[in-house]
Structures are given as C-alpha cells and as structure tokens.
N, C-alpha and C positions, 0 to 999 in steps of 0.2 A: 503493499500499500503504499503511495507516495507521502509526503511531508503534507500536513494539514496546515494552511493558512490561517490564522486566529484572528489577528486584527494590526492595525499599525500600532507600533510600540506606545505611540503617544494617547492612544485611547485606552490603554491598560496601565494607568499609572499605579503608583505604589498604593496598598489597600484595596485593590479592585480585583474582581473575578469575572471571568467570562465563561459561560457553558455552551460549547460548541458541538455539532453534530458530526460524529465521525463515521458515520454509515451504521452500523448494526450497535452502536452504543455511543453513550456522552462523554465528553472530557470536561473536567474542570480546569481552567487555567488560571493560576493566582500569581500575583505581583506581591510578594512578601520582601520589602525591604529594598526594593530593586532588583530582587531576582525572581526570575520566572519559574513556576511549577507547574505541573500537569499530573492529574490523576484521572483514571477512570471512574465515572460517576456511577458507581456500583458498591455498595456497602458488602463487605466481605461476610459479615454477619447474616444477612437476610436478601440480599439483592436489592435493596431499596435505593433510591437516589441519594447518595451521600453528599453530592455538591451542592444541594438546596439547603444544606444546613448551615448554622452560623460559624462563623470562622474568625480565628484570632491572625492578624497579619503579622503581630509582632513575635507572637510564637511559632507562627506557620502551621496552623492545625485546624482541622476541621473538624465536628461535631455531627454525627448523623443524624437527621431530624425524628427519624422512627423511634431508635431504642438507645442514643445517647453515646454510642461509640465515637470515641476520638482516635482521629488518625493524623500522623505527621505527613505533610503535605510535600517535605523532601524526600522521604524513604517511602511512603506509603504504609509505615509500620502501624499497626494496630496500637493504641497506648492504653485502652480501657476496655473492659467488658461491655457488652458481651460478646465484641468483636475480637478475636485473638489472631486473625491471619491478617497479613497486609491486602491493602488494595492496589492495583496495578498503577505504576507510574511510567510517565514518558519522558524522554529529554526533550528540552525545550531550548530554542536558540532565537536569535533576532539577526536576520538577515535583511539587508536591504531596507531597514525600519519596520520590517514585519516579523511580528511574533509567528513562529513555526514551531508545532509539536511534531517530532518525529514518530512516526508509527510503525508499529511492526509489519 
C-alpha cells in the first residue's frame, strides 16, 4: 500500500489530531510537541474506535472512550487495563510540507 497523505503540516499544529481513512481501517495522526505519531483507530481490547477518545498531547497518550484503556501514541503500548496488547503504530514523516503515514 502506498504512503497515506494526511494534510499539510501547518494544518496539524501541536496538540491537534486528525483521523484519516486508510481503506479498511482508520488512522489517527497526532502532533505531540511537534512530533507526529500515527496509530490504527482500533482498540486492542475490543476493536472499538480508540482515536475518538481523549488524548494528552504532553504525555502523548490516548484513552479509549469505550472502556478507558490508555495507550502510548509513540509505541502503541497499552498502559492500562482492560487492554494489555498494543495498538498498531505507523511511521510518519513530513515530505515537501505534507504529513505522510507509511502504511504496510
């Protein structure tokens, strides 16, 4: 699958998130302190939409809105129960001013 163009970098400033469609799944792209991170919009606990949850741009974490599992946006690691498996993460880069997610 080719890289996914998300948005011009200036449209995703620090503290902002954008949810984009990657075909069969969604990807949440987050700007935490000027660094971009991307995770699959699927909680590893029950397959719910994790990217719709509250997130902390300083800690770079997101909380699933369904059951409260917290995930590290940098690594995808589950930080709290009920989730114990990580969520899938994707490499992000800025190329020619556009934020791009590298999909497998």
